[in-house]
C-alpha positions in Angstrom: 1.7 22.0 7.6 -0.3 23.9 10.3 -2.8 21.4 11.6 -1.5 18.5 9.7 0.7 15.7 11.1 3.6 14.5 9.2 2.6 11.7 6.9 5.1 9.3 8.7 3.5 10.2 12.1 1.0 7.5 11.7 0.3 3.8 12.4 -1.9 1.5 10.5 -4.6 -0.9 11.8 -7.1 -2.9 9.8 -9.5 -5.8 9.5 -8.5 -7.1 6.2 -11.3 -5.3 4.4 -10.6 -1.7 5.3 -8.1 0.1 7.4 -7.5 3.3 9.6 -4.6 5.6 10.2 -3.8 6.7 13.9 -1.4 9.6 14.5 1.2 9.7 17.2 -1.2 12.1 19.0 -4.0 9.6 19.2 -6.2 10.9 16.3 -7.9 8.6 13.8 -7.8 10.9 10.8 -8.4 8.4 8.1 -10.9 5.6 7.9 -13.1 4.4 5.0 -16.0 1.9 5.2 -17.0 -0.7 4.3 -13.9 -1.2 1.9 -10.5 0.4 1.4 -11.9 2.4 -1.5 -15.3 3.3 0.0 -16.1 7.0 1.0 -14.3 8.2 4.2 -15.9 8.4 7.7 -12.9 10.2 9.1 -10.8 12.1 6.6 -9.1 15.0 8.5 -5.9 13.8 6.9 -7.1 15.5 3.7 -9.1 18.4 5.3 -8.5 19.2 9.0 -11.7 21.2 9.3 -14.1 19.3 7.0 -12.8 15.7 7.0 -13.8 14.4 10.4 -11.8 12.5 13.0 -11.8 10.6 16.3 -9.4 12.0 18.8 -8.2 10.6 22.2 -5.7 12.7 24.0 -4.6 13.9 27.4 -6.1 17.2 28.7 -2.6 18.1 29.8 -1.3 19.8 26.7 2.4 19.3 27.6 3.1 15.6 27.1 5.4 13.4 25.3 4.2 10.7 22.9 5.4 7.3 21.8 3.9 4.7 19.5 4.5 1.1 18.9 3.0 -2.2 17.8 2.5 -5.0 20.1 5.1 -7.5 19.0 4.2 -9.6 16.0 0.7 -8.0 15.7 -1.3 -5.2 14.2 -2.4 -3.9 17.5 -1.2 -0.3 17.9 -0.3 1.4 21.2 0.0 5.1 21.5 1.6 6.3 24.8 1.2 9.7 26.5 3.6 10.7 29.3 3.5 13.6 31.8 5.1 14.2 35.3 1.7 13.3 36.8 1.1 10.1 34.9 1.4 7.9 31.8 -1.5 6.6 29.7 -2.0 4.5 26.6 -4.6 4.2 23.8 -4.7 0.7 22.4 -6.2 0.6 18.9 -7.1 -2.3 16.7 -9.7 -3.7 14.3 -11.1 -7.2 15.0 -10.5 -9.3 11.8 -13.6 -9.8 9.6 -12.7 -12.9 7.6 -13.2 -13.7 3.9 -16.9 -12.9 3.6 -17.7 -9.5 2.5 -19.4 -7.5 5.3 -20.5 -4.1 6.1 -19.7 -4.4 9.8 -16.4 -3.0 10.8 -15.2 -2.2 14.3 -12.6 0.1 15.5 -11.7 -0.6 19.1 -10.0 2.2 21.2 -9.1 1.2 24.7 -7.9 4.0 27.0 -5.9 3.2 30.2 -3.6 4.7 32.7 -0.5 2.9 33.6 1.1 5.3 36.1 -0.1 8.0 38.3 -3.4 9.5 37.0 -4.4 11.1 33.7 -7.4 12.9 32.4 -8.3 12.3 28.7 -10.7 14.1 26.3 -12.3 12.2 23.4 -13.9 13.8 20.4 -15.8 11.9 17.9 -16.5 13.9 14.7 -17.4 11.7 11.7 -17.9 13.3 8.2 -19.7 10.8 6.0 -19.0 10.4 2.3 -15.9 12.6 2.2 -17.8 15.2 4.2 -20.5 15.5 1.6 -23.5 14.1 3.7 -24.9 15.6 6.8 -25.8 13.4 9.7 -27.9 13.3 12.9 -26.7 12.3 16.3 -28.8 10.3 18.8 -27.5 9.7 22.3 -28.8 6.9 24.4 -28.1 5.8 27.9 -25.9 3.0 26.4 -24.0 5.0 23.8 -24.6 7.0 20.6 -25.5 6.7 16.9 -24.4 9.0 14.1 -26.9 8.6 11.2 -26.0 9.9 7.7 -28.6 11.0 5.2 -28.1 7.8 3.2 -28.7 5.6 6.1 -25.1 4.9 6.9 -24.5 4.7 10.7 -21.6 4.9 13.0 -22.5 3.4 16.4 -20.5 4.2 19.5 -20.4 1.4 22.2 -18.8 2.3 25.6 -16.3 -0.1 27.1 -17.1 0.2 30.8 -18.4 -1.6 33.9 -22.0 -1.3 35.1 -21.1 0.7 38.2 -19.3 3.4 36.1 -20.9 6.8 35.5 -23.4 6.5 32.7 -22.2 7.7 29.3 -25.2 9.9 29.1 -23.7 11.9 31.9 -20.3 12.4 30.3 -21.0 12.7 26.6 -21.8 16.2 25.4 -23.3 17.1 22.1 -21.3 19.6 20.2 -23.5 20.2 17.2 -23.2 16.9 15.4 -20.1 15.7 17.3 -19.5 14.1 20.7 -17.1 15.0 23.4 -16.2 12.8 26.4 -13.9 13.5 29.4 -12.7 10.9 31.8 -10.0 10.7 34.5 -8.2 7.4 35.1 -5.8 6.2 37.8 -3.1 3.6 37.5 -4.5 0.2 36.4 -7.9 1.7 35.3 -9.0 1.3 31.7 -12.2 2.3 29.8 -12.8 2.9 26.1 -15.0 2.9 23.0 -15.8 0.7 20.1 -16.8 2.6 16.9 -18.9 0.3 14.8 -20.1 0.7 11.2 -23.0 -1.7 10.1 -24.0 -2.5 13.6 -26.7 -5.1 13.8 -28.3 -3.4 16.9 -28.2 -0.2 18.9 -25.5 1.0 21.2 -24.5 -1.5 24.0 -22.2 -1.4 26.9 -19.1 -3.6 26.4 -17.7 -5.1 29.6 -14.1 -5.1 30.1 -13.9 -8.9 29.9 -15.7 -8.8 26.6 -13.1 -6.3 25.3 -10.3 -8.5 26.6 -11.5 -11.5 24.6 -11.6 -9.2 21.4 -8.2 -8.1 22.1 -6.8 -11.6 22.7 -8.5 -13.0 19.6 -7.0 -10.2 17.4 -3.5 -10.5 18.8 -3.6 -14.3 18.5 -4.8 -14.1 14.9 -1.8 -11.9 14.0 0.8 -13.9 15.9 -0.6 -17.2 14.4 -0.4 -15.7 10.9 3.1 -14.3 11.3 4.3 -17.7 12.6 4.0 -19.0 9.0 7.0 -17.0 8.0 10.1 -19.0 7.1 12.4 -16.1 7.0 15.3 -16.3 9.5 17.8 -13.9 7.9 19.0 -10.4 8.6 16.6 -7.5 9.3 13.9 -10.0 10.4 11.8 -7.5 12.3 11.6 -5.1 9.3 10.7 -7.9 7.0 8.0 -9.2 9.3 6.6 -5.7 9.9 6.4 -5.3 6.1 4.6 -8.7 5.8 2.0 -7.6 8.4 1.6 -4.2 6.7 0.9 -6.0 3.3 -1.6 -8.3 5.0 -3.3 -5.3 6.5 -3.7 -3.9 2.9 -5.2 -7.2 1.5 -8.9 -7.4 0.8 -9.5 -10.9 2.2 -12.7 -11.8 0.3 -10.8 -11.6 -3.0 -7.1 -11.8 -2.1 -6.5 -8.4 -3.8 -3.8 -6.2 -2.4 -4.4 -2.4 -2.6 -1.5 -0.1 -3.4 -2.1 1.9 -0.3 -5.2 2.5 2.0 -5.1 6.2 1.3 -5.8 8.7 -1.6 -4.4 12.0 -2.5 -1.4 12.2 -0.2 1.0 14.5 -2.2 4.2 13.5 -4.0 5.1 17.2 -3.5 3.6 19.5 -0.8 1.3 21.9 -2.4 1.5 20.2 -5.7 -1.0 18.3 -7.9 0.6 14.9 -7.9 -2.1 13.5 -5.6 -3.5 10.1 -6.7 -5.9 7.5 -5.4 -4.0 4.2 -4.5 -6.8 2.4 -2.9 -7.0 -0.1 -5.8 -5.2 -3.2 -7.0 -2.6 -2.9 -9.7 -1.7 -5.9 -11.8 1.9 -5.0 -11.2 1.7 -4.9 -7.4 -0.3 -8.2 -7.3 2.4 -9.8 -9.3 5.2 -8.6 -7.1 3.3 -9.7 -4.1 3.4 -13.4 -5.3 7.2 -13.1 -5.3 7.6 -11.5 -1.9 5.1 -13.6 -0.1 6.2 -17.0 -1.5 9.8 -15.8 -0.6 8.7 -15.6 3.0 6.5 -18.7 3.1 3.1 -17.2 3.1 1.6 -19.6 0.6 -2.1 -19.0 1.2 -1.8 -15.2 0.5 0.3 -15.9 -2.6 -2.3 -18.4 -3.8 -5.1 -15.9 -3.2 -3.3 -13.1 -5.1 -2.4 -15.5 -7.9 -6.1 -16.6 -8.1 -7.1 -13.0 -8.3 -4.6 -12.3 -11.0 -5.8 -15.4 -12.9 -9.3 -14.2 -12.8 -8.3 -10.9 -14.4 -6.3 -12.7 -17.1 -9.3 -15.0 -17.9 -12.2 -12.6 -17.8 -11.4 -10.6 -20.9 -8.8 -12.9 -22.6 -8.3 -12.1 -26.3 -10.2 -8.8 -26.1 -9.3 -6.8 -29.2 -8.5 -3.1 -29.1 -5.5 -0.9 -28.4 -5.9 -1.0 -24.6 -5.5 -4.7 -24.4 -7.2 -7.5 -22.5 -5.8 -6.4 -19.1 -6.4 -3.2 -17.2 -3.5 -1.9 -15.3 -5.6 -1.6 -12.1 -8.9 -2.8 -10.7 -11.1 -2.3 -7.6 -10.6 -5.0 -5.0 -13.6 -6.9 -6.2 -12.2 -7.1 -9.7 -14.4 -4.4 -11.2 -12.8 -1.8 -13.4 -14.9 1.3 -13.2 -12.5 3.7 -11.5 -13.8 7.0 -12.7 -11.6 9.8 -11.4 -13.2 12.7 -9.7 -11.9 15.7 -7.7 -13.3 16.6 -4.2 -13.3 20.4 -4.7 -14.7 21.1 -1.2 -11.5 19.6 0.5 -8.3 21.6 0.7 -6.1 18.5 0.6 -3.2 17.5 2.8 -1.4 20.8 3.9 -3.1 22.5 1.0 -2.2 20.0 -1.6 -4.9 20.1 -4.3 -6.8 18.5 -6.1 -8.0 15.7 -3.8 -8.7 12.9 -6.2 -10.8 9.8 -5.8 -10.9 7.2 -8.5 -7.9 6.9 -10.9 -7.9 8.1 -14.5 -4.8 6.1 -15.2 -6.9 2.9 -15.1 -7.5 3.1 -18.9 -3.9 3.7 -19.9 -1.9 1.3 -22.0 1.0 -0.1 -20.0 2.7 -3.0 -21.7 4.8 -4.1 -18.8 1.8 -5.6 -17.0 1.8 -8.6 -19.3 5.3 -9.5 -18.4 4.7 -9.1 -14.8 1.6 -11.2 -14.8 3.3 -14.1 -16.8 6.4 -13.9 -14.7 4.5 -14.2 -11.4 2.4 -17.0 -12.8 5.5 -18.8 -13.8 7.1 -18.3 -10.5 4.0 -19.5 -8.8 4.1 -22.5 -11.1 7.6 -23.3 -10.0 6.4 -23.4 -6.5 3.6 -25.9 -7.1 0.7 -23.6 -8.1 -0.8 -25.2 -11.2 -2.1 -23.2 -14.1 -5.4 -24.8 -15.2 -6.5 -25.5 -18.8 -8.8 -22.5 -18.8 -6.1 -20.3 -17.5 -3.6 -21.5 -20.1 -6.1 -20.9 -22.8 -6.8 -17.3 -21.7 -3.1 -16.7 -21.3 -2.5 -17.8 -24.9 -5.2 -15.4 -26.1 -3.5 -12.6 -24.2 -0.2 -13.5 -25.7 -1.8 -13.4 -29.1 -2.9 -9.9 -28.4 0.7 -9.0 -27.3 2.3 -10.4 -30.3 0.4 -7.8 -32.5 0.7 -4.9 -30.0 4.0 -5.0 -28.2 5.6 -2.5 -30.5 3.0 0.2 -29.7 3.7 3.4 -27.9 2.3 3.5 -24.3 2.1 5.5 -21.0 4.6 3.3 -19.1 5.0 2.1 -15.6 4.9 5.5 -13.9 1.5 6.5 -15.4 2.8 9.7 -16.8 0.3 12.0 -18.4 2.5 13.5 -21.0 1.8 11.3 -23.9 2.6 7.8 -25.1 6.2 6.8 -25.8 8.2 3.7 -26.7 9.2 2.9 -23.1 12.2 0.6 -22.8 10.8 -1.0 -19.6 7.6 -1.9 -21.4 9.5 -3.6 -24.1 11.7 -5.4 -21.6 8.6 -6.8 -19.8 7.1 -7.8 -23.1 10.2 -9.9 -23.6 9.5 -11.4 -20.2 6.0 -12.2 -21.2 7.0 -14.2 -24.2 9.9 -15.9 -22.4 7.9 -17.1 -19.4 5.1 -18.3 -21.7 7.6 -20.4 -23.7 9.0 -21.8 -20.4 5.6 -22.8 -19.2 4.6 -24.4 -22.5 7.8 -26.4 -22.6 7.6 -27.5 -18.9 3.9 -28.7 -19.4 3.9 -29.7 -22.9 0.8 -27.6 -23.6 -0.4 -26.4 -26.9 1.2 -23.0 -27.8 2.2 -20.8 -30.6 5.9 -21.6 -29.7 7.5 -20.5 -32.9 5.7 -17.2 -33.0 6.3 -16.3 -29.4 10.0 -17.1 -29.9 10.2 -15.0 -33.0 8.6 -12.0 -31.1 10.6 -12.6 -28.0 13.8 -12.4 -30.0 12.5 -9.3 -32.0 11.9 -7.5 -28.7 15.3 -8.3 -27.5 17.0 -7.0 -30.6 15.0 -3.9 -30.7 15.8 -3.0 -27.0 19.5 -3.6 -27.6 19.4 -1.4 -30.8 17.1 1.4 -29.6 17.1 1.3 -25.8 20.7 1.9 -25.4 22.2 5.4 -25.5 25.9 5.8 -26.4 25.8 9.2 -24.9 24.4 8.1 -21.6 26.3 4.8 -21.7 23.1 3.2 -20.3 19.7 1.9 -21.3 17.3 4.8 -21.2 13.7 5.5 -20.4 12.4 5.5 -24.0 13.7 5.3 -27.5 15.2 8.4 -29.0 16.1 10.0 -25.6 19.1 10.0 -23.2 16.9 10.1 -20.1 17.5 7.5 -17.4 14.7 5.6 -15.7 15.1 3.6 -12.5 12.5 1.0 -13.6 15.3 -0.4 -15.7 17.0 -1.6 -12.5 14.9 -4.8 -13.0 16.5 -5.6 -16.3 19.0 -8.0 -14.7 16.4 -9.2 -12.1 14.1 -10.6 -14.8 17.0 -12.1 -16.7 17.0 -9.8 -19.7 20.8 -9.2 -19.0 23.3 -11.0 -16.9 24.2 -9.1 -13.7 27.8 -9.3 -14.7 27.3 -7.9 -18.2 29.6 -4.9 -18.7 26.7 -2.9 -20.4 24.6 -3.6 -17.2 27.4 -2.3 -15.0 27.6 0.8 -17.2 23.9 1.3 -16.8 24.2 0.9 -13.0 26.9 3.5 -12.9 24.8 6.0 -15.0 21.9 5.5 -12.7 24.1 6.2 -9.7 25.4 9.4 -11.2 22.1 10.8 -12.4 19.3 9.4 -10.2 20.9 8.5 -6.9 21.1 11.2 -4.2 22.9 10.1 -1.0 21.6 6.5 -1.6 18.0 7.5 -2.4 16.8 7.0 -5.9 14.6 9.1 -8.1 12.3 7.5 -10.7 13.4 9.8 -13.5 14.1 13.5 -14.0 10.8 15.1 -14.9 12.6 18.2 -16.2 14.5 16.1 -18.7 11.5 14.0 -19.5 8.2 16.0 -19.0 5.4 13.9 -17.7 2.5 16.3 -18.2 2.3 17.4 -14.6 3.5 20.5 -12.8 6.1 20.4 -10.0 8.5 17.8 -8.9 8.6 14.8 -6.5 10.8 13.1 -3.9 12.9 10.0 -4.2 10.9 6.9 -4.8 11.4 4.4 -2.1 10.5 1.4 -4.3 13.3 2.4 -6.6 15.8 2.6 -3.7 15.0 -0.9 -2.8 15.3 -2.0 -6.4 18.7 -0.3 -6.5 19.8 -2.4 -3.5 18.5 -5.5 -5.2 20.4 -4.7 -8.4 23.7 -3.9 -6.6 23.5 -7.2 -4.6 23.0 -9.1 -7.8 25.8 -7.4 -9.6 28.2 -8.3 -6.7 28.5 -4.9 -5.3 27.5 -6.3 -1.9 29.0 -3.7 0.5 27.5 -0.9 -1.5 24.1 -2.6 -1.5 24.3 -3.0 2.3 25.2 0.6 3.0 22.3 1.8 0.8 19.9 -0.6 2.5 21.0 0.4 6.0 20.6 4.1 5.1 17.2 3.3 3.7 16.2 1.7 6.9 16.8 5.0 8.6 14.0 6.6 6.6 11.3 4.2 7.9 9.0 5.7 10.3 9.0 4.8 14.0 6.9 1.7 13.3 8.9 0.6 10.3 6.4 1.8 7.8 7.2 3.5 4.4 5.2 5.8 2.2 5.8 6.1 -1.5 8.6 8.8 -1.5 11.2 10.6 0.6 11.7 14.3 0.2 15.1 16.1 0.5 14.6 16.7 4.2 14.0 13.0 4.9 10.2 13.4 5.3 7.8 10.8 3.9 5.6 11.8 0.9 2.8 10.2 -1.1 0.3 7.6 -0.1 1.0 5.7 3.2 1.9 3.1 3.7 2.6 1.9 0.2 2.5 -1.8 -0.7 5.0 -1.5 -3.6 7.7 -0.1 -1.2 7.2 -2.9 1.4 7.2 -5.6 -1.4 10.4 -4.1 -2.7 11.8 -4.1 0.9 11.1 -7.8 1.2 12.6 -8.6 -2.2 15.7 -6.6 -1.6 16.2 -8.1 1.9 16.0 -11.6 0.5 18.5 -10.9 -2.3 20.9 -9.0 -0.1 20.8 -11.5 2.7 21.6 -14.4 0.4 24.5 -12.3 -1.3 25.9 -11.6 2.2 25.8 -15.3 3.1 27.6 -16.3 -0.1 30.0 -13.4 -0.3 
């Protein structure tokens, strides 16, 4: 871990087209531009020497740090405290809007709030994952880093005209810049780092900064005010909502699974994946969570993005089906997986992957999730158009002929195709929701065939998905391995929450996959997934467990598990993908699926507690 911050020691800022991570020590160690999935500009998170960073820290090496968000916003404040003084770095990105742009600004204001404090600033970009060299040009009004391919990072100082000129305090350290400044109580200065600048460096007056700050804070407070949630754990729910919004690509409405790539599921291991894309599964879950809170515009945008994916290759023949499991935020599907051999990876966790080879896998559950979310949106007034219904029917025709195929499953294992029970359950959901939609609208449909296939799936799951030995539904046919994805069986209505065989399945999952309230996805030793090593508990699954317990009437246990899980959030209320045995966060950070599941579990548990 030498030289690498803990994954959870970060906050997230963003402008709705890309995002940056800021450590509790004031280091921007991850930032890609112009999109979430673009090459990095700062990437020290994955290689402390070659990745690049922007650091603001006190010169006094002995200091305490605290980090918080301004209430109801995505404005991040990192505080430094010494005996001689206290200072703050205020970080945010002005919101870009729904038009695709290459212009992205990262604002870093430095201020002293008590006594006096000296700061040092180092700006060390490494363009294109550190693969492109750059030149540095310093002017009297700032500086420009220019990469070989024409990409530029412009540095605008936040200062007043009477201040010492930037030229006098910036020093060229090879291709990097270093700045030193001393501030006294009430004084503030800073920098704006801009990608895609329309002009050269320019001094930014403090009143211009203040307008940017106020506009950004007002945007987030106005957006959050749409939330209708007034139940328990409101602050955690609203922080999750803001986090999901930060991971949304506004021009298309697509939600990335995480703004990072290659953060390990096991330190030093190879389970390091690129999550900067949009999964059909995640987009579907987001419709539930956001409609549950009252964010109809975001739910409508996600639903529209999903409908476009359903329509664009409707009825395509072939074994991989008409839907991919994931897409780039613009809807494109070329996600070729590569390894960055020149980077050492987070704390030596290699390989560092960009792109995602799982994009071409067959995962049958996505059809059920897509249809389920569309039906849920329909129930909330979002109409499915005639073209959308025609495309949906074509996709259902494909599923009729292929639901009984072996597949790779929800966890994107690379150990070979299996008859995964969860994939079958969600195929049942696809047929069931299509039948409900057709009945509610009187639309043309292959009702008889869909009903026949729905019933056939159900009978098969009950006959082959149940293990007498495990006394539970199992990961795939012919095995006794448990899988926490099946916690959703009652949620989607395949089984009643009060069904004795469901109670038995919950008990089995608790015995084998739950460790002090935290839930593993499955046991890779019992079910080899084609990868070396192990992983931590999966935070999504823990929240799914809470949801399942609450639905089954085990309210007190659900509440205890939930409260324990809240203790694993980082200092800002953010969750990555996994929790390791020591309580540290693992995997890409923050993870949308985890925060979506947190919202769903909260809504279910809060309702259960009210009606207990």
